[in-house]
C-alpha positions as CSV (number, residue, x, y, z in Angstrom):
1,M,-179.3,3.3,-16.1
2,I,-180.9,6.8,-16.6
3,R,-182.6,8.7,-14.2
4,R,-183.8,12.3,-15.1
5,S,-184.6,15.3,-12.8
6,S,-188.2,16.4,-12.0
7,F,-187.2,19.5,-10.7
8,P,-186.5,22.7,-12.7
9,L,-183.5,24.7,-12.1
10,S,-185.2,27.5,-10.5
11,Q,-185.6,25.5,-7.6
12,F,-182.1,24.8,-6.7
13,D,-180.1,27.8,-5.0
14,Y,-176.6,26.9,-7.0
15,T,-175.6,24.8,-9.8
16,V,-171.9,23.5,-9.8
17,K,-169.9,21.8,-12.4
18,I,-167.1,19.4,-11.2
19,I,-164.8,17.3,-13.7
20,L,-162.7,14.3,-13.2
21,L,-159.4,14.0,-14.9
22,G,-157.0,10.9,-14.5
23,D,-155.6,8.2,-16.6
24,H,-157.9,5.3,-18.1
25,S,-159.3,2.7,-15.4
26,V,-158.0,4.6,-12.4
27,G,-161.8,4.6,-10.9
28,K,-163.6,7.4,-12.3
29,T,-166.4,5.2,-13.6
30,S,-166.6,3.5,-10.3
31,F,-166.9,6.8,-8.5
32,L,-170.0,7.9,-10.9
33,S,-171.7,4.8,-10.5
34,Q,-171.6,4.9,-6.4
35,L,-173.1,8.6,-6.5
36,A,-175.5,7.2,-8.8
37,T,-177.0,4.8,-6.1
38,D,-179.1,6.6,-3.8
39,N,-178.9,6.1,0.2
40,N,-181.1,7.4,2.9
41,N,-178.2,6.9,5.4
42,D,-176.2,9.8,3.7
43,A,-175.0,12.0,6.5
44,I,-175.5,15.0,4.2
45,P,-178.8,14.3,1.9
46,C,-177.2,13.7,-1.7
47,R,-179.6,12.2,-4.3
48,C,-179.2,11.1,-7.7
49,L,-181.4,13.1,-10.3
50,H,-179.8,11.9,-13.6
51,F,-177.0,9.4,-14.7
52,R,-175.3,8.7,-17.9
53,Q,-172.4,5.8,-17.3
54,N,-169.1,6.9,-18.5
55,C,-170.5,10.5,-19.2
56,Q,-172.2,12.4,-16.3
57,V,-174.2,12.2,-12.9
58,E,-176.3,15.2,-11.5
59,L,-176.7,15.3,-7.7
60,E,-179.3,17.2,-5.8
61,V,-177.2,18.0,-2.4
62,T,-178.7,19.8,0.3
63,H,-175.8,21.5,2.1
64,H,-175.8,24.3,4.5
65,G,-179.6,24.9,4.1
66,K,-179.2,25.1,0.2
67,R,-180.1,22.8,-2.4
68,I,-177.3,22.6,-4.9
69,L,-177.3,20.9,-8.2
70,V,-174.1,19.3,-8.5
71,K,-173.1,17.9,-12.1
72,I,-170.1,15.7,-12.2
73,A,-168.5,15.0,-15.7
74,D,-166.4,12.0,-16.5
75,T,-163.8,12.1,-19.7
76,G,-166.1,9.2,-21.4
77,G,-162.9,7.3,-22.5
78,Q,-161.3,10.2,-24.3
79,E,-158.3,10.4,-21.9
80,R,-157.1,7.3,-23.6
81,F,-156.4,9.1,-26.9
82,R,-155.6,12.4,-25.0
83,S,-158.6,13.8,-26.8
84,I,-160.2,15.8,-24.1
85,T,-161.5,19.1,-25.9
86,A,-161.8,22.5,-24.1
87,S,-165.5,22.4,-23.8
88,Y,-165.1,19.8,-21.1
89,Y,-162.9,21.9,-19.1
90,R,-165.3,25.2,-19.5
91,G,-167.6,26.4,-16.7
92,A,-166.0,23.9,-14.1
93,Q,-165.7,25.1,-10.3
94,G,-164.2,21.9,-9.3
95,C,-162.1,19.2,-10.4
96,L,-161.0,15.7,-9.0
97,V,-157.8,14.6,-10.4
98,M,-157.3,10.9,-10.0
99,F,-154.9,8.3,-9.8
100,D,-154.4,4.6,-8.7
101,A,-152.2,3.7,-6.0
102,E,-151.0,0.2,-7.5
103,R,-150.0,2.0,-10.7
104,A,-147.4,4.5,-10.3
105,E,-147.3,5.6,-13.9
106,T,-151.0,7.0,-13.3
107,F,-149.1,9.0,-10.6
108,S,-146.7,10.4,-12.6
109,H,-149.1,11.6,-15.2
110,V,-151.0,13.7,-12.5
111,Y,-148.4,16.6,-13.7
112,D,-149.6,16.1,-17.3
113,W,-153.2,16.3,-16.2
114,N,-152.7,19.4,-14.0
115,N,-151.1,21.2,-17.0
116,D,-154.0,20.8,-19.1
117,L,-156.2,21.7,-16.3
118,E,-154.3,25.1,-15.6
119,M,-154.4,25.5,-19.7
120,Y,-157.7,25.5,-20.1
121,T,-159.1,27.0,-16.9
122,N,-158.4,29.9,-14.5
123,R,-156.6,28.6,-11.7
124,Q,-157.6,31.5,-9.3
125,F,-161.3,30.4,-9.7
126,L,-160.9,26.6,-9.7
127,S,-160.9,24.2,-6.5
128,K,-159.3,21.2,-7.2
129,F,-158.2,17.8,-5.2
130,L,-155.7,15.3,-6.1
131,V,-157.4,11.9,-5.4
132,G,-156.1,8.3,-5.0
133,V,-157.5,5.1,-4.9
134,N,-156.4,1.8,-3.9
135,F,-154.3,2.9,-1.1
136,D,-155.4,0.2,1.4
137,S,-153.8,-2.3,-0.9
138,S,-150.7,-4.5,-0.5
139,R,-149.5,-3.7,-4.2
140,K,-149.6,-0.3,-3.7
141,Q,-146.6,1.8,-5.6
142,V,-147.5,5.1,-4.1
143,T,-147.3,6.0,-0.3
144,S,-149.9,8.6,1.2
145,E,-146.8,10.6,2.2
146,Q,-145.6,10.9,-1.8
147,A,-149.3,11.9,-3.0
148,S,-149.5,14.5,0.0
149,R,-146.1,16.0,-1.1
150,L,-147.2,16.1,-5.0
151,A,-150.7,17.7,-3.9
152,S,-148.7,20.5,-2.1
153,Q,-146.4,21.3,-5.0
154,L,-149.6,21.5,-7.1
155,E,-151.1,23.8,-4.7
156,M,-154.4,21.0,-4.0
157,Q,-155.6,19.0,-1.3
158,F,-155.1,15.0,-1.3
159,H,-157.7,12.8,-0.4
160,D,-157.5,8.9,-0.8
161,L,-160.8,7.4,-1.7
162,D,-162.7,4.0,-2.0
163,P,-164.6,4.4,-5.2
164,R,-166.7,1.4,-4.1
165,S,-167.8,3.0,-1.1
166,R,-170.5,5.5,-1.2
167,K,-169.8,7.1,2.0
168,S,-165.9,7.7,0.6
169,T,-167.3,9.1,-2.7
170,V,-170.0,11.5,-1.2
171,G,-167.7,12.7,1.2
172,V,-165.1,13.7,-1.3
173,V,-167.9,15.6,-3.3
174,I,-169.2,17.5,-0.1
175,K,-165.3,18.5,0.8
176,L,-164.9,19.7,-2.8
177,L,-168.2,21.8,-2.5
178,D,-167.0,23.3,0.9
179,L,-163.7,24.3,-0.9
180,V,-165.8,26.0,-3.8
181,M,-167.6,28.3,-1.5
182,V,-164.3,29.1,0.3
183,T,-163.0,30.0,-3.3
184,V,-166.0,31.9,-4.1
185,Q,-165.7,33.7,-0.3
186,R,-162.1,35.2,-1.2
187,L,-163.6,37.0,-4.3
188,P,-165.5,39.8,-2.8
189,S,-166.0,41.8,-6.2
190,L,-167.9,38.7,-7.5
191,T,-171.4,39.2,-8.7
192,I,-173.8,36.4,-9.4
193,D,-176.8,36.8,-11.9
194,I,-180.0,35.4,-10.1
195,R,-181.1,33.4,-13.1
196,P,-180.8,29.8,-13.8
197,G,-178.2,28.7,-16.4
198,Q,-176.5,32.3,-16.3
199,V,-172.8,32.5,-16.3
200,T,-171.4,34.9,-13.7
201,E,-168.9,37.8,-14.5
202,L,-166.5,39.9,-12.5
203,D,-166.9,43.7,-11.7
204,A,-166.4,45.9,-14.5
205,S,-162.8,46.8,-13.3
206,Q,-161.8,43.2,-13.9
207,K,-164.2,42.4,-16.9
208,Q,-161.3,44.4,-18.9
209,N,-158.9,41.4,-18.2
210,G,-161.4,38.9,-19.9
211,R,-161.6,36.7,-16.8
212,R,-165.1,34.8,-16.1
213,W,-166.2,32.6,-13.3
214,G,-168.6,30.1,-13.9
215,L,-170.7,29.7,-10.4
216,R,-174.6,29.4,-11.3
217,T,-176.8,30.3,-8.6
218,N,-180.7,31.4,-8.7
219,S,-180.7,33.1,-5.3
220,V,-180.4,36.5,-4.6
221,A,-176.9,37.9,-3.4
222,S,-178.3,38.4,0.1
223,D,-179.1,34.8,0.3
224,I,-175.4,33.6,-0.8
225,P,-173.9,32.2,2.6
226,L,-170.2,32.4,3.8
227,N,-170.4,36.0,3.1
228,V,-169.6,35.4,-0.4
229,L,-170.6,39.0,-1.6
230,S,-169.7,42.3,0.0
231,G,-172.5,44.3,-0.8
232,H,-172.3,44.4,-4.5
233,P,-175.8,44.2,-6.4
234,P,-176.1,41.1,-8.8
235,H,-175.4,42.0,-12.2
236,K,-177.5,41.0,-15.1
237,M,-176.2,40.2,-18.4
238,K,-177.8,39.1,-21.7
239,C,-178.2,35.2,-22.1
240,S,-175.8,34.2,-24.9
241,C,-177.7,31.1,-26.1
């Protein structure tokens, strides 16, 4: 099933990219498939605009009065061969590192996935959750306490997930979006281009360090909630495409 958006990017206030990491068959595909189903009873409006199985889902989320285009990318089976390329990580503002509580080896591999994440992204600008599935199973080999301790060690939050439940899957996405906004709030020197599809940059004093932040937005600085910016005007940049 493929659904394509009928809205141009200019009608969204933000564009956020979230990536999924984890061993094969930990629930990533079920997670995306659940998000691709529409439900008018969602506590926070979340509508599927585009879905490619084992690849990506695009969601329209209305949150805090803003329209957000959320792109969630799956590894597409590449995780089985440890062949995920750097391009998969590029531009991500959020990440869900997933494991299966019934398979202890998927939990131990979380260290490896987190190492890859830190290798290919800037941890200062990335929001990440440790997400476990099958915690309601009598066959689980990992406890919530163990998962919480590991999440604390890796400086992320832990959430258990039922990938078969839309309420559970949408809830995790919304919580991660909230954390993305909090992360942006801690960067008072961040400036955001108002044109769609542009990549934001840090101010001139930090550009010398070659660091980039990938939050995309189509709103002017004064419209950004939570005091994300602190009086810095939007910085225009030329498109590199």
